[in-house]
matplotlib code that plots the C-alpha trace (Angstrom):
import matplotlib.pyplot as plt

x = [27.8, 29.2, 26.0, 27.5, 25.0, 27.2, 27.3, 26.1, 27.0, 25.2, 27.9, 28.1, 29.8, 30.2, 27.3, 24.9, 23.9, 24.2, 24.0, 27.3, 29.5, 32.6, 34.9, 32.8, 32.4, 36.0, 35.0, 33.1, 32.4, 30.7, 27.6, 26.2, 25.8, 22.7, 20.9, 20.7, 18.4, 15.3, 15.9, 16.4, 13.3, 11.0, 12.7, 10.6, 10.6, 7.3, 6.1, 3.9, 1.6, 1.2, -1.2, -1.3, -4.9, -6.1, -8.4, -10.3, -10.4, -12.3, -10.4, -11.4, -9.8, -7.0, -8.2, -11.7, -12.2, -11.6, -13.9, -16.7, -16.3, -16.1, -19.2, -21.1, -20.2, -21.1, -24.6, -24.8, -25.2, -23.7, -22.2, -25.3, -27.6, -25.6, -25.6, -29.4, -29.9, -27.8, -28.9, -25.4, -23.9, -22.5, -19.3, -18.8, -19.1, -16.6, -14.1, -14.5, -13.9, -10.9, -9.7, -9.4, -11.8, -11.9, -15.4, -16.4, -17.2, -20.9, -20.8, -18.7, -21.4, -24.0, -22.0, -21.4, -25.1, -26.1, -23.3, -22.8, -19.1, -16.7, -15.1, -14.5, -11.9, -11.3, -7.8, -6.6, -4.2, -2.4, -2.0, -0.3, -2.4, -1.2, -3.0, -2.0, -4.1, -3.4, -1.1, 2.1, 3.0, 4.9, 8.4, 10.2, 12.3, 9.2, 8.0, 11.4, 11.2, 7.7, 8.7, 11.7, 9.5, 7.1, 10.0]
y = [8.4, 5.3, 3.3, 0.4, -1.2, -2.4, -1.0, 2.6, 5.6, 9.0, 11.4, 15.2, 15.8, 19.4, 20.5, 17.8, 14.8, 11.6, 7.8, 6.6, 3.5, 3.2, 4.3, 7.4, 8.3, 9.5, 12.5, 14.0, 13.7, 10.5, 11.3, 7.8, 4.3, 3.4, 0.1, -1.3, -4.2, -1.9, -0.7, -4.0, -5.7, -3.6, -4.5, -7.1, -8.0, -7.3, -9.7, -8.6, -11.1, -10.3, -11.9, -11.6, -10.8, -11.1, -8.4, -8.5, -5.3, -4.6, -3.0, -1.9, -4.2, -2.7, -1.9, -1.1, 1.6, -0.8, -3.5, -1.0, 0.5, -2.9, -4.3, -1.1, -1.2, -4.9, -4.0, -1.3, 1.5, 5.0, 6.7, 8.9, 5.9, 4.0, 7.0, 7.3, 3.6, 3.8, 7.3, 8.9, 11.7, 11.1, 12.9, 10.6, 7.5, 9.2, 9.9, 6.3, 4.7, 6.9, 6.0, 9.6, 8.8, 5.5, 4.6, 4.2, 0.6, 1.6, 2.9, -0.1, -2.4, -0.5, -0.9, -4.6, -5.3, -3.5, -4.6, -8.1, -7.8, -8.0, -4.7, -5.4, -7.9, -8.9, -9.0, -10.4, -8.1, -9.2, -6.7, -7.1, -6.7, -6.6, -8.9, -6.9, -4.1, -1.9, 0.5, -0.9, -0.2, -2.5, -1.4, -2.1, -4.6, -6.5, -6.8, -8.1, -10.8, -11.8, -12.1, -14.2, -16.5, -16.9, -18.0]
z = [24.7, 22.9, 23.3, 25.2, 27.6, 30.3, 33.9, 33.6, 35.6, 35.9, 35.0, 34.5, 31.1, 30.1, 32.2, 31.0, 33.1, 31.1, 31.6, 30.3, 30.4, 32.6, 29.8, 28.8, 32.5, 32.4, 30.2, 33.1, 36.8, 38.1, 40.1, 40.9, 39.5, 37.5, 38.0, 34.5, 35.4, 35.7, 32.1, 30.4, 32.0, 29.9, 26.7, 24.9, 21.3, 19.7, 17.0, 14.2, 12.5, 8.8, 6.5, 2.7, 1.7, -1.9, -3.1, -6.3, -8.3, -11.6, -14.5, -18.0, -20.6, -22.8, -26.3, -25.1, -27.8, -30.7, -29.1, -28.8, -32.2, -34.0, -32.2, -32.9, -36.6, -36.7, -35.4, -38.1, -35.6, -35.8, -32.7, -32.4, -32.5, -29.9, -27.7, -27.9, -27.1, -23.9, -22.9, -23.2, -25.3, -28.8, -27.9, -24.9, -27.3, -29.7, -26.9, -25.5, -29.0, -29.6, -26.0, -25.0, -22.1, -20.1, -19.2, -15.5, -14.4, -14.4, -18.0, -19.1, -17.7, -19.6, -22.8, -22.0, -21.6, -24.8, -27.1, -25.5, -25.2, -22.2, -21.2, -17.5, -16.2, -12.6, -11.3, -7.9, -6.0, -2.9, 0.0, 3.4, 6.5, 10.1, 12.5, 15.6, 17.2, 14.2, 16.0, 14.5, 10.9, 8.6, 7.7, 4.5, 6.4, 7.5, 3.9, 2.8, 5.5, 4.4, 0.8, 1.7, 3.8, 0.8, -1.5]

ax = plt.figure().add_subplot(projection="3d")
ax.plot(x, y, z, "-o")
ax.set_aspect("equal")
plt.show()
């Protein structure tokens, strides 16, 4: 009942059979002594190997609308003409330039090739991976320990 792991006794406390310490056994009737050695043998501390893995992700640059609009204007093209050249709708070009719509990576590449500007940037992101069999999940405490080791 108290959680103490000393010599344990099977005791009947208020109609329930419990494994309790010597002090808590007084709250009920002692049935028999429990062999604690069998229970502590199986307690092993499991270690988790954690590795920080860097992953590269692609993002659209901030201010993409102004970049596209200024380059289009420098080339002397209207939104309608740019849309025809890259086989997209004029309304899509308008929404991208006003930044109401962020282009997909595929569309951004198409615009990059035609306008010869950079719209996609690569960013490294670190993530934690467990090197065990995958059944154990990382806890918040595990991540704090990892961060402390890095510093």
